[in-house]
GUSE-835478 format. One line per 8 residues: number of its first residue (from 1); their letters; for each residue y, x, z of N, C-alpha, C, O, CB. Coordinates in nm, 4 decimals. Glycine has a CB too. Layout:
REM GUSE-835478
NUM) a) Y,X,Z,Y,X,Z,Y,X,Z,Y,X,Z,Y,X,Z ~ ...
REM end
This chain:
REM GUSE-835478
1) mtpqetaa) 6.5034,14.0560,10.1158,6.5581,14.1680,10.1893,6.5225,14.1538,10.3372,6.5186,14.0441,10.3929,6.7110,14.1769,10.1697 ~ 6.4971,14.2680,10.3972,6.4742,14.2680,10.5417,6.6089,14.2499,10.6117,6.7131,14.2686,10.5491,6.4036,14.4006,10.5883 ~ 6.6089,14.2141,10.7390,6.7368,14.2042,10.8111,6.8158,14.3358,10.8077,6.9386,14.3343,10.8008,6.7117,14.1632,10.9564 ~ 6.7458,14.4483,10.8125,6.8137,14.5787,10.8076,6.8755,14.6026,10.6700,6.9874,14.6530,10.6604,6.7149,14.6924,10.8416 ~ 6.8038,14.5670,10.5642,6.8566,14.5816,10.4284,6.9767,14.4897,10.4074,7.0749,14.5285,10.3440,6.7471,14.5511,10.3240 ~ 6.9687,14.3686,10.4604,7.0802,14.2751,10.4496,7.2034,14.3301,10.5195,7.3135,14.3252,10.4646,7.0422,14.1390,10.5086 ~ 7.1856,14.3823,10.6398,7.2987,14.4390,10.7152,7.3608,14.5567,10.6408,7.4832,14.5694,10.6358,7.2530,14.4838,10.8552 ~ 7.2775,14.6424,10.5835,7.3299,14.7579,10.5092,7.4064,14.7118,10.3859,7.5127,14.7657,10.3552,7.2155,14.8529,10.4683
9) feadpdfr) 7.3538,14.6136,10.3158,7.4211,14.5606,10.1971,7.5558,14.4990,10.2348,7.6562,14.5238,10.1681,7.3321,14.4559,10.1267 ~ 7.5582,14.4202,10.3396,7.6827,14.3561,10.3828,7.7851,14.4569,10.4339,7.9051,14.4294,10.4312,7.6536,14.2538,10.4911 ~ 7.7398,14.5723,10.4801,7.8311,14.6759,10.5294,7.8917,14.7586,10.4164,7.9893,14.8303,10.4380,7.7583,14.7675,10.6260 ~ 7.8353,14.7494,10.2969,7.8863,14.8266,10.1830,8.0281,14.7811,10.1504,8.0541,14.6608,10.1474,7.7938,14.8107,10.0586 ~ 8.1207,14.8738,10.1258,8.2587,14.8353,10.0945,8.2711,14.7505,9.9674,8.3694,14.6784,9.9505,8.3434,14.9592,10.0800 ~ 8.1729,14.7589,9.8792,8.1766,14.6806,9.7559,8.0899,14.5550,9.7634,8.0563,14.4956,9.6609,8.1319,14.7661,9.6396 ~ 8.0542,14.5156,9.8844,7.9694,14.3984,9.9039,8.0263,14.2752,9.8344,7.9547,14.2079,9.7602,7.9520,14.3706,10.0523 ~ 8.1537,14.2447,9.8571,8.2142,14.1245,9.7972,8.2187,14.1344,9.6443,8.1997,14.0344,9.5750,8.3566,14.1032,9.8525
17) aaialrra) 8.2435,14.2534,9.5925,8.2454,14.2720,9.4467,8.1058,14.2492,9.3890,8.0914,14.1886,9.2829,8.2963,14.4141,9.4100 ~ 8.0047,14.2971,9.4579,7.8671,14.2786,9.4108,7.8296,14.1310,9.4094,7.7645,14.0842,9.3160,7.7687,14.3571,9.4991 ~ 7.8702,14.0581,9.5120,7.8424,13.9143,9.5181,7.9164,13.8420,9.4055,7.8598,13.7544,9.3400,7.8834,13.8561,9.6561 ~ 8.0426,13.8783,9.3830,8.1203,13.8147,9.2754,8.0554,13.8407,9.1397,8.0479,13.7510,9.0556,8.2662,13.8668,9.2754 ~ 8.0086,13.9633,9.1189,7.9431,13.9968,8.9927,7.8136,13.9171,8.9762,7.7845,13.8678,8.8672,7.9141,14.1479,8.9856 ~ 7.7372,13.9047,9.0822,7.6121,13.8279,9.0754,7.6401,13.6812,9.0446,7.5705,13.6198,8.9636,7.5340,13.8400,9.2078 ~ 7.7417,13.6254,9.1092,7.7753,13.4850,9.0830,7.8228,13.4647,8.9397,7.7897,13.3644,8.8765,7.8828,13.4371,9.1805 ~ 7.8995,13.5589,8.8892,7.9454,13.5496,8.7503,7.8266,13.5597,8.6548,7.8204,13.4890,8.5542,8.0489,13.6606,8.7194
25) ddagkavg) 7.7332,13.6478,8.6873,7.6138,13.6617,8.6044,7.5335,13.5319,8.6045,7.4894,13.4859,8.4992,7.5268,13.7786,8.6541 ~ 7.5149,13.4741,8.7205,7.4426,13.3468,8.7301,7.5163,13.2361,8.6555,7.4539,13.1563,8.5855,7.4232,13.3071,8.8771 ~ 7.6484,13.2308,8.6700,7.7273,13.1269,8.6032,7.7200,13.1411,8.4517,7.7254,13.0419,8.3790,7.8735,13.1327,8.6494 ~ 7.7077,13.2639,8.4049,7.6998,13.2885,8.2616,7.5702,13.2394,8.1980,7.5591,13.2331,8.0756,7.7152,13.4344,8.2353 ~ 7.4745,13.2052,8.2794,7.3461,13.1566,8.2296,7.3441,13.0049,8.2126,7.2501,12.9502,8.1548,7.2351,13.1989,8.3235 ~ 7.4462,12.9375,8.2621,7.4516,12.7917,8.2521,7.5082,12.7535,8.1152,7.6200,12.7918,8.0804,7.5381,12.7306,8.3675 ~ 7.4312,12.6787,8.0391,7.4726,12.6368,7.9056,7.6018,12.5567,7.9152,7.6126,12.4631,7.9944,7.3617,12.5534,7.8369 ~ 7.7003,12.5951,7.8327,7.8268,12.5229,7.8268,7.9303,12.5652,7.9303,8.0417,12.5129,7.9305,7.8006,12.3793,7.8423
33) stvappet) 7.8955,12.6593,8.0185,7.9932,12.7016,8.1191,8.0926,12.8011,8.0594,8.0631,12.8690,7.9610,7.9219,12.7642,8.2408 ~ 8.2089,12.8084,8.1198,8.3127,12.9017,8.0774,8.3173,13.0159,8.1774,8.3343,12.9935,8.2972,8.4518,12.8314,8.0658 ~ 8.3021,13.1384,8.1283,8.3014,13.2573,8.2126,8.3978,13.3579,8.1513,8.4107,13.3664,8.0292,8.1570,13.3176,8.2264 ~ 8.4654,13.4339,8.2367,8.5565,13.5369,8.1875,8.4802,13.6349,8.0981,8.3620,13.6601,8.1214,8.6240,13.6118,8.3057 ~ 8.5462,13.6902,7.9963,8.4789,13.7849,7.9066,8.4341,13.9106,7.9820,8.4923,13.9455,8.0847,8.5723,13.8238,7.7903 ~ 8.3306,13.9785,7.9310,8.2749,14.0953,8.0003,8.3784,14.2018,8.0363,8.3702,14.2616,8.1436,8.1687,14.1576,7.9152 ~ 8.4755,14.2262,7.9484,8.5729,14.3328,7.9785,8.6533,14.3019,8.1050,8.7065,14.3933,8.1679,8.6687,14.3524,7.8597 ~ 8.6626,14.1768,8.1420,8.7313,14.1377,8.2652,8.6578,14.1927,8.3865,8.7204,14.2249,8.4875,8.7429,13.9844,8.2748
41) wrpvaerv) 8.5262,14.2037,8.3775,8.4439,14.2456,8.4902,8.4192,14.3953,8.4946,8.3617,14.4449,8.5915,8.3132,14.1743,8.4861 ~ 8.4610,14.4682,8.3926,8.4325,14.6119,8.3891,8.4816,14.6861,8.5140,8.4051,14.7652,8.5692,8.4960,14.6732,8.2661 ~ 8.6058,14.6647,8.5615,8.6483,14.7372,8.6826,8.5589,14.7079,8.8033,8.5296,14.7979,8.8820,8.7925,14.7013,8.7166 ~ 8.5163,14.5845,8.8179,8.4276,14.5488,8.9285,8.2933,14.6179,8.9104,8.2403,14.6765,9.0048,8.4091,14.3953,8.9374 ~ 8.2382,14.6113,8.7902,8.1089,14.6741,8.7630,8.1155,14.8247,8.7853,8.0205,14.8838,8.8366,8.0639,14.6442,8.6195 ~ 8.2252,14.8866,8.7480,8.2401,15.0306,8.7689,8.2426,15.0655,8.9172,8.1814,15.1638,8.9590,8.3675,15.0810,8.7014 ~ 8.3132,14.9854,8.9969,8.3173,15.0115,9.1415,8.1790,14.9943,9.2033,8.1375,15.0752,9.2862,8.4183,14.9175,9.2110 ~ 8.1084,14.8905,9.1637,7.9752,14.8664,9.2182,7.8795,14.9774,9.1764,7.7998,15.0247,9.2574,7.9220,14.7300,9.1722
49) aagvsgwl) 7.8873,15.0189,9.0502,7.7947,15.1183,8.9975,7.8313,15.2613,9.0358,7.7494,15.3515,9.0184,7.7884,15.1068,8.8486 ~ 7.9498,15.2841,9.0865,7.9945,15.4206,9.1163,7.9012,15.4919,9.2135,7.8884,15.6142,9.2088,8.1353,15.4181,9.1734 ~ 7.8377,15.4181,9.2994,7.7473,15.4793,9.3958,7.6098,15.5093,9.3396,7.5271,15.5686,9.4089,7.7334,15.3909,9.5143 ~ 7.5830,15.4702,9.2163,7.4521,15.4924,9.1553,7.4630,15.6120,9.0616,7.5109,15.5992,8.9489,7.4023,15.3650,9.0786 ~ 7.4193,15.7264,9.1077,7.4331,15.8505,9.0327,7.3665,15.8428,8.8965,7.2497,15.8057,8.8845,7.3751,15.9653,9.1113 ~ 7.4428,15.8784,8.7944,7.3888,15.8872,8.6601,7.3825,15.7558,8.5847,7.3497,15.7563,8.4661,7.2548,15.9446,8.6662 ~ 7.4121,15.6444,8.6472,7.3996,15.5152,8.5799,7.5197,15.4823,8.4939,7.5038,15.4294,8.3839,7.3793,15.4062,8.6810 ~ 7.6400,15.5125,8.5416,7.7624,15.4730,8.4730,7.7904,15.5660,8.3553,7.8032,15.6870,8.3744,7.8810,15.4730,8.5703
57) pr) 7.8001,15.5112,8.2327,7.8305,15.5962,8.1169,7.9701,15.6547,8.1264,8.0597,15.5950,8.1862,7.8164,15.5170,7.9872 ~ 7.9877,15.7694,8.0682,8.1200,15.8341,8.0700,8.1912,15.8065,7.9406,8.3041,15.8518,7.9214,8.1083,15.9863,8.0930
REM end
C-alpha cells in the first residue's frame, strides 16, 4: 500500500474490525490452532463488507 492508501485504510471506521478479521483468518491457517467458529465473525464481516456494493448476500 502507498502511504496515502494506508492513511485512507486507517481512517476507515471499520479499520480495527478489518484488522481483527485478517488476524483471525491468518490464525485459522495455523495447524492445531483454536479459532472462534465462522458464525462468531459474521457481524464483523457484515460491517466490513457493508461498504462493498453488491458483495454481501441478502
